[in-house]
GUROMI-95158 format. One record per residue (C-alpha): residue number from 1; residue in three letters; y, z, x. Coordinates in nm, 3 decimals. Example, Ala and Ser with C-alpha at 12.3 -4.5 7.8 and 13.67 -1.06 7.14 Angstrom:
2
SITE  num  residu  y  z  x
SITE  1  ALA  -0.450  0.780  1.230
SITE  2  SER  -0.106  0.714  1.367
***
This chain:
540
SITE  num  residu  y  z  x
SITE  1  MET  7.485  13.601  10.712
SITE  2  ASN  7.585  13.641  10.356
SITE  3  PRO  7.760  13.324  10.278
SITE  4  GLU  8.024  13.314  10.002
SITE  5  LEU  7.884  12.971  9.874
SITE  6  ILE  7.552  12.765  9.888
SITE  7  ILE  7.573  12.440  9.806
SITE  8  LEU  7.210  12.279  9.752
SITE  9  SER  7.159  11.916  9.684
SITE  10  ASP  6.852  11.691  9.741
SITE  11  THR  7.026  11.446  9.958
SITE  12  ILE  7.281  11.561  10.248
SITE  13  HIS  7.418  11.300  10.508
SITE  14  THR  7.554  11.549  10.774
SITE  15  LEU  7.663  11.250  10.985
SITE  16  ASP  7.564  11.491  11.302
SITE  17  PRO  7.255  11.410  11.474
SITE  18  THR  7.214  11.774  11.585
SITE  19  GLN  7.167  11.892  11.223
SITE  20  PRO  6.829  11.868  11.026
SITE  21  ALA  6.762  11.534  10.875
SITE  22  SER  6.608  11.692  10.582
SITE  23  ALA  6.902  11.929  10.492
SITE  24  GLN  6.943  12.026  10.125
SITE  25  ALA  7.176  12.294  10.172
SITE  26  ILE  7.514  12.407  10.294
SITE  27  ALA  7.615  12.769  10.366
SITE  28  VAL  8.002  12.819  10.322
SITE  29  SER  8.213  13.140  10.419
SITE  30  GLY  8.569  13.133  10.482
SITE  31  GLY  8.639  12.778  10.441
SITE  32  ARG  8.403  12.681  10.708
SITE  33  ILE  8.054  12.569  10.710
SITE  34  THR  7.830  12.856  10.874
SITE  35  ALA  7.470  12.708  10.828
SITE  36  VAL  7.313  12.386  10.732
SITE  37  GLY  6.919  12.383  10.644
SITE  38  THR  6.662  12.378  10.369
SITE  39  ARG  6.648  12.527  10.038
SITE  40  VAL  6.387  12.782  10.188
SITE  41  ASP  6.666  12.853  10.431
SITE  42  ALA  6.900  12.917  10.164
SITE  43  ALA  6.702  13.153  9.998
SITE  44  LEU  6.714  13.330  10.284
SITE  45  TRP  7.077  13.321  10.355
SITE  46  ALA  7.189  13.455  10.007
SITE  47  SER  7.291  13.769  9.883
SITE  48  PRO  7.376  13.894  9.525
SITE  49  ALA  7.752  13.812  9.589
SITE  50  THR  7.667  13.444  9.692
SITE  51  GLU  7.766  13.166  9.458
SITE  52  THR  7.495  12.904  9.463
SITE  53  LEU  7.582  12.546  9.342
SITE  54  ASP  7.286  12.319  9.273
SITE  55  LEU  7.383  11.937  9.243
SITE  56  GLY  7.015  11.847  9.150
SITE  57  SER  7.003  11.478  9.265
SITE  58  ALA  7.331  11.410  9.381
SITE  59  THR  7.408  11.329  9.741
SITE  60  VAL  7.665  11.496  9.947
SITE  61  VAL  7.868  11.368  10.206
SITE  62  PRO  8.133  11.485  10.441
SITE  63  GLY  8.477  11.477  10.271
SITE  64  LEU  8.582  11.103  10.226
SITE  65  VAL  8.939  11.034  10.384
SITE  66  ASP  9.167  10.727  10.316
SITE  67  GLY  9.271  10.607  10.633
SITE  68  HIS  9.595  10.462  10.542
SITE  69  VAL  9.787  10.542  10.196
SITE  70  HIS  10.179  10.551  10.074
SITE  71  PRO  10.155  10.822  9.819
SITE  72  VAL  10.515  10.845  9.815
SITE  73  PHE  10.636  10.518  9.894
SITE  74  GLY  10.395  10.400  9.628
SITE  75  LEU  10.613  10.594  9.372
SITE  76  ASP  10.866  10.314  9.444
SITE  77  ILE  10.611  10.022  9.485
SITE  78  THR  10.436  10.102  9.124
SITE  79  ALA  10.759  10.081  8.915
SITE  80  GLY  10.738  9.880  8.599
SITE  81  ALA  10.462  9.636  8.480
SITE  82  ASP  10.153  9.587  8.716
SITE  83  LEU  10.094  9.243  8.801
SITE  84  SER  9.796  9.324  9.039
SITE  85  GLY  9.534  9.073  9.016
SITE  86  VAL  9.738  8.812  8.806
SITE  87  GLN  9.708  8.482  8.978
SITE  88  ASP  9.848  8.280  8.698
SITE  89  LEU  10.219  8.227  8.659
SITE  90  ASP  10.243  8.177  8.286
SITE  91  GLU  10.075  8.520  8.256
SITE  92  VAL  10.329  8.673  8.527
SITE  93  ARG  10.589  8.548  8.280
SITE  94  ARG  10.414  8.680  7.957
SITE  95  LEU  10.391  9.040  8.165
SITE  96  LEU  10.731  9.030  8.252
SITE  97  ALA  10.855  8.904  7.936
SITE  98  ALA  10.678  9.197  7.741
SITE  99  GLU  10.843  9.476  8.017
SITE  100  ALA  11.199  9.317  7.932
SITE  101  ALA  11.143  9.365  7.549
SITE  102  ARG  10.995  9.722  7.613
SITE  103  VAL  11.296  9.827  7.859
SITE  104  GLY  11.575  9.672  7.609
SITE  105  ALA  11.900  9.470  7.637
SITE  106  GLY  12.057  9.496  7.978
SITE  107  GLU  11.840  9.728  8.149
SITE  108  TRP  11.623  9.663  8.482
SITE  109  VAL  11.291  9.492  8.452
SITE  110  GLN  11.100  9.624  8.723
SITE  111  ALA  10.710  9.474  8.831
SITE  112  TRP  10.480  9.518  9.124
SITE  113  GLY  10.172  9.378  9.262
SITE  114  LEU  10.296  9.033  9.239
SITE  115  ASP  10.047  8.780  9.427
SITE  116  PRO  10.192  8.484  9.580
SITE  117  ASN  9.892  8.288  9.486
SITE  118  ALA  10.010  8.291  9.136
SITE  119  PHE  10.273  8.027  9.251
SITE  120  ASP  9.997  7.776  9.311
SITE  121  GLY  10.132  7.696  9.670
SITE  122  ALA  10.506  7.645  9.553
SITE  123  PRO  10.774  7.848  9.687
SITE  124  VAL  10.805  8.200  9.571
SITE  125  THR  11.143  8.197  9.380
SITE  126  SER  11.313  8.391  9.104
SITE  127  ALA  11.380  8.061  8.926
SITE  128  ALA  11.015  8.059  8.817
SITE  129  ILE  11.057  8.427  8.620
SITE  130  GLU  11.457  8.397  8.515
SITE  131  GLY  11.388  8.232  8.184
SITE  132  VAL  11.171  8.526  8.041
SITE  133  LEU  11.429  8.788  8.164
SITE  134  GLY  11.684  8.744  7.899
SITE  135  GLY  11.960  8.777  8.146
SITE  136  ARG  11.849  9.103  8.259
SITE  137  PRO  11.842  9.230  8.622
SITE  138  ALA  11.491  9.216  8.730
SITE  139  PHE  11.321  9.316  9.085
SITE  140  VAL  10.966  9.257  9.139
SITE  141  ARG  10.742  9.389  9.420
SITE  142  LEU  10.487  9.148  9.583
SITE  143  PHE  10.167  9.292  9.628
SITE  144  ASP  10.197  9.347  10.012
SITE  145  GLY  10.499  9.596  9.950
SITE  146  HIS  10.682  9.406  10.240
SITE  147  SER  10.873  9.158  9.990
SITE  148  ALA  11.056  9.144  9.644
SITE  149  LEU  11.181  8.877  9.402
SITE  150  ALA  11.511  8.958  9.285
SITE  151  SER  11.674  8.766  8.979
SITE  152  SER  12.002  8.610  8.995
SITE  153  ARG  12.169  8.923  8.782
SITE  154  ALA  11.998  9.177  9.002
SITE  155  LEU  12.124  8.980  9.321
SITE  156  ALA  12.481  8.972  9.161
SITE  157  ILE  12.470  9.355  9.120
SITE  158  ALA  12.358  9.438  9.458
SITE  159  GLY  12.642  9.169  9.591
SITE  160  VAL  12.393  8.952  9.754
SITE  161  ASP  12.522  8.629  9.782
SITE  162  GLY  12.417  8.482  10.088
SITE  163  PRO  12.213  8.526  10.424
SITE  164  ARG  12.220  8.888  10.587
SITE  165  ALA  12.181  8.980  10.929
SITE  166  PHE  11.901  9.289  11.016
SITE  167  ASP  11.816  9.480  11.325
SITE  168  GLY  11.425  9.413  11.244
SITE  169  GLY  11.255  9.086  11.113
SITE  170  ALA  11.405  9.106  10.762
SITE  171  SER  11.593  8.832  10.556
SITE  172  VAL  11.743  8.697  10.220
SITE  173  VAL  11.580  8.382  10.183
SITE  174  CYS  11.811  8.127  10.116
SITE  175  ASP  11.802  7.741  10.002
SITE  176  ALA  11.984  7.448  10.216
SITE  177  GLY  12.270  7.534  10.050
SITE  178  GLY  12.306  7.920  10.163
SITE  179  ARG  12.228  8.039  9.807
SITE  180  PRO  11.965  8.323  9.773
SITE  181  THR  11.639  8.232  9.611
SITE  182  GLY  11.544  8.574  9.522
SITE  183  LEU  11.322  8.620  9.770
SITE  184  LEU  11.368  8.932  9.996
SITE  185  LEU  11.143  8.999  10.343
SITE  186  GLU  11.074  9.329  10.485
SITE  187  PHE  11.221  9.669  10.361
SITE  188  PRO  11.552  9.652  10.475
SITE  189  ALA  11.654  9.310  10.293
SITE  190  CYS  11.428  9.464  9.964
SITE  191  GLU  11.637  9.773  10.001
SITE  192  LEU  11.958  9.559  9.937
SITE  193  VAL  11.859  9.544  9.536
SITE  194  ALA  11.643  9.873  9.552
SITE  195  ARG  11.926  10.100  9.602
SITE  196  CYS  12.075  9.953  9.299
SITE  197  LEU  11.759  10.065  9.044
SITE  198  PRO  11.813  10.337  8.791
SITE  199  THR  11.756  10.669  8.946
SITE  200  VAL  11.446  10.896  8.878
SITE  201  THR  11.478  11.259  8.893
SITE  202  PHE  11.290  11.484  9.130
SITE  203  GLU  11.099  11.646  8.866
SITE  204  GLU  10.977  11.319  8.742
SITE  205  ARG  10.890  11.183  9.079
SITE  206  ARG  10.709  11.521  9.141
SITE  207  ASP  10.513  11.472  8.838
SITE  208  ARG  10.420  11.118  8.929
SITE  209  LEU  10.304  11.226  9.271
SITE  210  ALA  10.090  11.504  9.141
SITE  211  ALA  9.943  11.245  8.908
SITE  212  VAL  9.859  11.026  9.211
SITE  213  LEU  9.709  11.300  9.445
SITE  214  ASP  9.493  11.439  9.137
SITE  215  GLY  9.357  11.060  9.108
SITE  216  PHE  9.285  11.028  9.496
SITE  217  ALA  9.081  11.363  9.454
SITE  218  ALA  8.914  11.265  9.127
SITE  219  ALA  8.804  10.908  9.303
SITE  220  GLY  8.637  11.144  9.600
SITE  221  LEU  8.885  11.163  9.881
SITE  222  THR  8.922  11.491  10.033
SITE  223  GLY  9.202  11.370  10.282
SITE  224  VAL  9.424  11.079  10.345
SITE  225  HIS  9.607  10.937  10.630
SITE  226  VAL  9.983  10.903  10.486
SITE  227  MET  10.167  10.612  10.662
SITE  228  ASP  10.519  10.698  10.597
SITE  229  HIS  10.725  11.009  10.548
SITE  230  SER  11.083  11.143  10.444
SITE  231  ASP  11.287  11.448  10.351
SITE  232  GLU  11.205  11.386  10.016
SITE  233  SER  10.833  11.339  10.088
SITE  234  ALA  10.836  11.711  10.228
SITE  235  ALA  11.060  11.832  9.958
SITE  236  LEU  10.798  11.669  9.690
SITE  237  TYR  10.491  11.826  9.884
SITE  238  ARG  10.655  12.174  9.873
SITE  239  ALA  10.714  12.156  9.513
SITE  240  LEU  10.357  12.083  9.455
SITE  241  GLU  10.234  12.346  9.683
SITE  242  GLU  10.468  12.595  9.490
SITE  243  ARG  10.250  12.508  9.173
SITE  244  GLY  9.937  12.515  9.340
SITE  245  GLU  9.708  12.408  9.633
SITE  246  LEU  9.739  12.028  9.698
SITE  247  PRO  9.425  11.873  9.575
SITE  248  VAL  9.369  11.645  9.894
SITE  249  ARG  9.502  11.692  10.253
SITE  250  LEU  9.801  11.516  10.371
SITE  251  ARG  9.830  11.394  10.742
SITE  252  CYS  10.187  11.225  10.763
SITE  253  ALA  10.364  10.957  10.981
SITE  254  PRO  10.739  10.902  10.961
SITE  255  TRP  10.856  10.541  11.045
SITE  256  CYS  11.021  10.448  11.367
SITE  257  GLN  11.220  10.133  11.320
SITE  258  PRO  11.345  9.888  11.523
SITE  259  GLY  11.772  9.922  11.603
SITE  260  THR  11.667  10.311  11.670
SITE  261  GLY  11.696  10.449  12.054
SITE  262  PRO  11.596  10.787  12.228
SITE  263  GLU  11.831  10.983  12.009
SITE  264  ASP  11.648  10.868  11.703
SITE  265  TRP  11.333  10.918  11.853
SITE  266  THR  11.351  11.272  11.980
SITE  267  ARG  11.475  11.348  11.608
SITE  268  LEU  11.167  11.195  11.528
SITE  269  ALA  10.938  11.381  11.754
SITE  270  ALA  11.105  11.743  11.687
SITE  271  GLY  10.940  11.682  11.311
SITE  272  VAL  10.607  11.610  11.445
SITE  273  GLY  10.415  11.966  11.338
SITE  274  ALA  10.603  12.040  11.021
SITE  275  GLY  10.409  12.094  10.736
SITE  276  GLY  10.229  12.356  10.455
SITE  277  ARG  9.933  12.449  10.364
SITE  278  ARG  9.762  12.130  10.311
SITE  279  TRP  10.017  11.877  10.477
SITE  280  GLU  10.132  11.820  10.787
SITE  281  VAL  10.343  11.566  10.997
SITE  282  THR  10.127  11.442  11.263
SITE  283  GLY  10.226  11.137  11.427
SITE  284  ILE  10.455  10.851  11.413
SITE  285  LYS  10.447  10.502  11.244
SITE  286  LEU  10.581  10.177  11.382
SITE  287  PHE  10.588  9.808  11.288
SITE  288  ILE  10.538  9.501  11.540
SITE  289  ASP  10.545  9.259  11.253
SITE  290  GLY  10.546  9.192  10.888
SITE  291  THR  10.264  9.009  10.681
SITE  292  ILE  10.095  8.662  10.687
SITE  293  ASP  10.172  8.608  10.299
SITE  294  ASN  10.541  8.648  10.371
SITE  295  GLY  10.547  8.450  10.692
SITE  296  THR  10.666  8.769  10.897
SITE  297  ALA  10.355  8.828  11.100
SITE  298  TRP  10.351  8.761  11.448
SITE  299  LEU  10.161  8.502  11.563
SITE  300  HIS  10.102  8.313  11.888
SITE  301  GLU  10.152  7.955  11.696
SITE  302  PRO  10.379  7.939  11.374
SITE  303  ASP  10.187  7.939  11.056
SITE  304  THR  10.156  7.592  10.836
SITE  305  CYS  10.478  7.702  10.705
SITE  306  GLY  10.604  7.686  11.037
SITE  307  GLU  10.698  8.064  10.991
SITE  308  SER  10.546  8.401  11.136
SITE  309  THR  10.679  8.316  11.511
SITE  310  SER  10.830  8.638  11.597
SITE  311  ALA  10.810  9.053  11.621
SITE  312  TYR  10.950  9.286  11.364
SITE  313  TRP  11.115  9.430  11.683
SITE  314  PRO  11.401  9.167  11.803
SITE  315  ALA  11.343  9.304  12.173
SITE  316  PRO  10.948  9.371  12.177
SITE  317  ALA  11.008  9.566  12.458
SITE  318  ASP  11.194  9.829  12.261
SITE  319  TYR  10.908  9.888  12.073
SITE  320  ALA  10.677  9.947  12.383
SITE  321  ARG  10.939  10.185  12.516
SITE  322  ALA  10.944  10.368  12.160
SITE  323  VAL  10.531  10.379  12.208
SITE  324  THR  10.583  10.518  12.528
SITE  325  PHE  10.842  10.784  12.449
SITE  326  PHE  10.607  10.935  12.169
SITE  327  ALA  10.294  10.897  12.401
SITE  328  GLU  10.427  11.089  12.706
SITE  329  ARG  10.523  11.383  12.454
SITE  330  GLY  10.150  11.385  12.330
SITE  331  ILE  10.224  11.249  11.977
SITE  332  PRO  10.013  11.007  11.812
SITE  333  THR  10.149  10.689  11.708
SITE  334  ALA  10.008  10.428  11.412
SITE  335  THR  10.146  10.062  11.444
SITE  336  HIS  10.130  9.794  11.215
SITE  337  ALA  10.021  9.474  11.366
SITE  338  ILE  9.834  9.189  11.143
SITE  339  GLY  9.913  8.854  11.350
SITE  340  ASP  9.704  8.781  11.670
SITE  341  ALA  10.030  8.842  11.871
SITE  342  GLY  10.143  9.128  11.717
SITE  343  VAL  9.800  9.316  11.758
SITE  344  GLY  9.768  9.153  12.112
SITE  345  TYR  10.107  9.282  12.218
SITE  346  VAL  10.067  9.650  12.094
SITE  347  LEU  9.729  9.664  12.248
SITE  348  ASP  9.923  9.537  12.591
SITE  349  ALA  10.172  9.812  12.527
SITE  350  LEU  9.892  10.090  12.491
SITE  351  LEU  9.701  9.999  12.775
SITE  352  ALA  10.005  9.980  13.001
SITE  353  LEU  10.079  10.366  12.909
SITE  354  ASP  10.020  10.604  13.180
SITE  355  PRO  9.646  10.722  13.173
SITE  356  GLY  9.725  11.075  13.124
SITE  357  ALA  9.971  10.998  12.835
SITE  358  ARG  9.725  10.766  12.649
SITE  359  ALA  9.486  11.061  12.671
SITE  360  ARG  9.679  11.301  12.514
SITE  361  ALA  9.687  11.192  12.181
SITE  362  VAL  9.498  10.898  11.960
SITE  363  HIS  9.689  10.576  11.911
SITE  364  ARG  9.602  10.339  11.632
SITE  365  ILE  9.654  9.972  11.542
SITE  366  GLU  9.673  9.918  11.142
SITE  367  HIS  9.547  9.605  10.992
SITE  368  LEU  9.424  9.356  11.246
SITE  369  GLU  9.397  9.086  11.013
SITE  370  THR  9.343  8.800  11.218
SITE  371  VAL  9.267  8.835  11.593
SITE  372  PRO  9.071  8.633  11.845
SITE  373  ASP  8.774  8.718  12.064
SITE  374  ALA  8.988  8.810  12.379
SITE  375  VAL  9.203  9.045  12.192
SITE  376  VAL  8.906  9.202  12.013
SITE  377  GLU  8.702  9.249  12.356
SITE  378  ARG  9.005  9.421  12.494
SITE  379  PHE  8.926  9.709  12.254
SITE  380  VAL  8.640  9.803  12.494
SITE  381  GLY  8.694  10.119  12.665
SITE  382  SER  9.050  10.139  12.578
SITE  383  GLY  9.025  10.464  12.329
SITE  384  VAL  9.267  10.267  12.087
SITE  385  ILE  9.154  10.314  11.754
SITE  386  ALA  9.138  10.032  11.485
SITE  387  SER  9.260  10.073  11.103
SITE  388  MET  9.156  9.831  10.855
SITE  389  GLN  9.139  9.775  10.505
SITE  390  PRO  8.830  9.575  10.402
SITE  391  SER  8.947  9.519  10.029
SITE  392  HIS  9.274  9.333  10.137
SITE  393  CYS  9.017  9.076  10.257
SITE  394  THR  8.815  9.076  9.951
SITE  395  LEU  9.109  9.111  9.656
SITE  396  TYR  9.336  8.888  9.848
SITE  397  SER  9.151  8.572  10.023
SITE  398  ARG  8.892  8.335  9.936
SITE  399  ALA  8.559  8.225  10.123
SITE  400  ASP  8.690  7.856  10.063
SITE  401  GLN  9.042  7.952  10.206
SITE  402  SER  9.222  7.835  9.915
SITE  403  ASP  9.445  8.129  9.886
SITE  404  ASN  9.801  8.169  10.029
SITE  405  TRP  9.681  8.389  10.349
SITE  406  SER  9.433  8.146  10.445
SITE  407  MET  9.644  7.832  10.420
SITE  408  ARG  9.922  7.988  10.609
SITE  409  LEU  9.660  8.055  10.929
SITE  410  GLY  9.460  7.766  10.873
SITE  411  PRO  9.072  7.767  10.908
SITE  412  THR  9.028  7.870  11.271
SITE  413  ARG  9.271  8.193  11.218
SITE  414  ALA  9.157  8.235  10.908
SITE  415  GLY  8.817  8.242  11.024
SITE  416  ARG  8.896  8.537  11.214
SITE  417  ALA  8.931  8.745  10.918
SITE  418  TRP  8.921  9.112  10.950
SITE  419  ARG  8.659  9.146  11.243
SITE  420  CYS  8.518  9.494  11.115
SITE  421  ARG  8.184  9.424  11.222
SITE  422  ASP  8.284  9.255  11.589
SITE  423  LEU  8.503  9.604  11.642
SITE  424  ARG  8.207  9.811  11.567
SITE  425  ASP  7.971  9.637  11.767
SITE  426  LEU  8.180  9.679  12.069
SITE  427  GLY  8.202  10.046  11.997
SITE  428  THR  8.562  10.082  11.909
SITE  429  THR  8.630  10.386  11.646
SITE  430  LEU  8.701  10.206  11.288
SITE  431  VAL  8.889  10.399  11.019
SITE  432  LEU  8.859  10.243  10.672
SITE  433  GLY  9.103  10.269  10.379
SITE  434  SER  9.309  10.125  10.097
SITE  435  ASP  9.688  10.097  10.193
SITE  436  TRP  9.759  10.196  9.825
SITE  437  PRO  9.940  10.115  9.665
SITE  438  ILE  9.899  9.753  9.814
SITE  439  ALA  9.543  9.752  9.703
SITE  440  PRO  9.326  10.037  9.492
SITE  441  PHE  9.228  10.342  9.636
SITE  442  PRO  8.890  10.454  9.512
SITE  443  PRO  8.667  10.465  9.815
SITE  444  LEU  8.348  10.374  9.650
SITE  445  PRO  8.441  10.016  9.589
SITE  446  ILE  8.586  9.981  9.940
SITE  447  ILE  8.296  10.124  10.127
SITE  448  ALA  8.089  9.844  9.908
SITE  449  ASP  8.317  9.566  9.984
SITE  450  ALA  8.289  9.633  10.358
SITE  451  GLN  7.934  9.573  10.308
SITE  452  LEU  7.941  9.269  10.085
SITE  453  ARG  8.230  9.079  10.214
SITE  454  ARG  8.332  9.008  9.850
SITE  455  ARG  8.476  9.199  9.530
SITE  456  ALA  8.155  9.420  9.436
SITE  457  GLY  8.038  9.340  9.092
SITE  458  THR  8.121  8.955  9.127
SITE  459  GLN  7.904  8.651  9.252
SITE  460  GLU  8.188  8.557  9.459
SITE  461  GLU  8.072  8.389  9.782
SITE  462  PRO  8.140  8.673  10.079
SITE  463  ILE  8.403  8.599  10.321
SITE  464  ALA  8.309  8.586  10.731
SITE  465  PRO  7.986  8.740  10.593
SITE  466  ASP  7.901  8.816  10.982
SITE  467  GLN  8.148  9.073  10.975
SITE  468  ALA  7.983  9.298  10.722
SITE  469  LEU  7.936  9.636  10.802
SITE  470  THR  7.624  9.851  10.754
SITE  471  ALA  7.595  10.108  10.499
SITE  472  CYS  7.625  10.383  10.769
SITE  473  GLN  7.922  10.220  10.910
SITE  474  ALA  8.114  10.182  10.621
SITE  475  LEU  8.054  10.564  10.533
SITE  476  GLU  8.145  10.646  10.861
SITE  477  GLY  8.473  10.438  10.831
SITE  478  TYR  8.579  10.734  10.573
SITE  479  THR  8.449  11.043  10.744
SITE  480  SER  8.318  11.049  11.103
SITE  481  HIS  8.560  10.761  11.238
SITE  482  ALA  8.828  10.904  11.010
SITE  483  ALA  8.807  11.229  11.182
SITE  484  ARG  8.830  11.113  11.525
SITE  485  ALA  9.106  10.861  11.431
SITE  486  ALA  9.308  11.149  11.350
SITE  487  GLY  9.198  11.364  11.643
SITE  488  LEU  9.022  11.617  11.445
SITE  489  TRP  8.643  11.549  11.533
SITE  490  THR  8.612  11.920  11.610
SITE  491  GLU  8.723  12.009  11.264
SITE  492  SER  8.587  11.754  10.999
SITE  493  GLY  8.405  11.435  10.948
SITE  494  SER  8.076  11.591  10.988
SITE  495  ILE  7.887  11.847  10.794
SITE  496  THR  7.847  12.097  11.082
SITE  497  PRO  7.867  12.459  11.125
SITE  498  GLY  8.205  12.544  11.244
SITE  499  LYS  8.373  12.269  11.042
SITE  500  ARG  8.615  12.299  10.754
SITE  501  ALA  8.381  12.304  10.428
SITE  502  ASP  8.504  11.958  10.294
SITE  503  PHE  8.257  11.758  10.130
SITE  504  THR  8.216  11.483  9.848
SITE  505  PHE  7.960  11.469  9.591
SITE  506  LEU  7.796  11.163  9.464
SITE  507  GLU  7.595  11.029  9.185
SITE  508  LEU  7.421  10.776  9.412
SITE  509  ASP  7.321  10.788  9.764
SITE  510  PRO  7.557  10.532  9.971
SITE  511  LEU  7.308  10.465  10.213
SITE  512  VAL  7.020  10.351  9.990
SITE  513  ALA  7.198  10.231  9.689
SITE  514  GLY  7.300  9.851  9.658
SITE  515  PRO  7.656  9.835  9.728
SITE  516  ASP  7.729  9.655  9.394
SITE  517  GLU  7.543  9.974  9.251
SITE  518  LEU  7.732  10.200  9.437
SITE  519  SER  8.084  10.050  9.347
SITE  520  GLY  8.051  10.136  8.980
SITE  521  SER  7.897  10.474  9.047
SITE  522  ALA  8.002  10.818  8.981
SITE  523  VAL  8.209  11.095  9.201
SITE  524  LEU  8.070  11.405  9.099
SITE  525  GLY  8.349  11.601  9.274
SITE  526  THR  8.477  11.732  9.611
SITE  527  ALA  8.499  12.059  9.814
SITE  528  LEU  8.802  12.120  9.982
SITE  529  ASP  8.796  12.464  10.239
SITE  530  GLY  8.492  12.510  10.043
SITE  531  GLU  8.675  12.501  9.686
SITE  532  VAL  8.460  12.294  9.477
SITE  533  ARG  8.638  12.102  9.207
SITE  534  LEU  8.366  11.911  8.982
SITE  535  ARG  8.453  11.609  8.746
SITE  536  ASP  8.419  11.662  8.390
SITE  537  HIS  8.143  11.424  8.365
SITE  538  ALA  7.956  11.579  8.643
SITE  539  ASN  7.606  11.731  8.503
SITE  540  VAL  7.534  11.988  8.712
***
């Protein structure tokens, strides 16, 4: 056989029941797995030209893949001061004041990750932060990425002095007198001010993106499902490939927005398949609603503020026509759906597809934050993929339901939070991810949180603990189920001869270590196409 590379490790989880349960050796040639066996087998495979990597007591798993990230959009989202995790308004003001001092007089103050829980139930308005800005324009992204807070000076620069009409479910929030409060809901409204921000050079964005992708790889990721794409994204990926190989695989899906029609959909469809060595446009991303924290989700009944009553598409039937258009052409779709009505409507649209069209590509629903039993049960036999982010639950909601998300929903709907285990127990393919930059991307803490239903390393009360995943289910969400969600089970997701030689090397065994311990343990490195990339601290 004479493999180019043999990887040895005391523990190898192939996630393939056809492979030896006691596997401790993997042979690789031409970027593919050629054999799986024991250390004794490996001695027979090797030739003088074979390179051997012995990882000792480490654990090897199939390459970890994040099912939902925004690396290029994240460059916009993460500008300025980091407010992530801050739930005290005085601390928000302190950080914004420090950022204002840093940028200088008259310059834009930017920040991101603002949690509405910091307002302690009060309306989210720019009046709460104006006093620390010194008259500077400010643009602060909220943690959900779907909303922003703009100061009065920023609104004036953008010419926003009252409500606006949009094709989708966006709005410039105004007071009773029709004056903007500073809160901008959904992407079109945020863009009114965002387009006035200082420009950043292509080279600066390229270098920032390189750092993000290197961070993904260092955290143990070998691939990500990118839920956005643009001409600029393609240019950035090409520029990075000209400097060397991308450190992770990127599967990208451009947005299909309300107000578009067959001409736009044809253009989007024509872009599917474009790509480079390790990135490709593979599907289309759509939205049926916004977020619960913003009051822009789509619920069967209004939230406790009287909001979240409608779809992102003014005519939801237009969304169904768009999904049908792509499905009939064999193009995968992923739809953002958070509220119970939104998830149910998307599932209706997918189940209404011609069976032949539905079988030609995988179709996914992203987020599914609150869903009743009747909708969960309809996933059975549907073939529809569920894509969820366990850390959205553990980072932004609380077991006592005192957080903004839970209070808006009320106890019944908040009790249906992130029903990961119910979906898995019904046989649904469940891919897990971070939604970076909405939440941090390192996969081990997310795999831990999926089992704990609380933040790893804390003593917090678990949130809906009956929805906890097993250790194996959580790992599958980043491996075998991630591959199925991408329609790539024949290529990746397990350590099987013939599949890509993509692996993640871990200090601890994720199927044995306690979740709290796993969360803080080390990632030793990764391999992509059999090309090994070890972390500096890896002692092998």
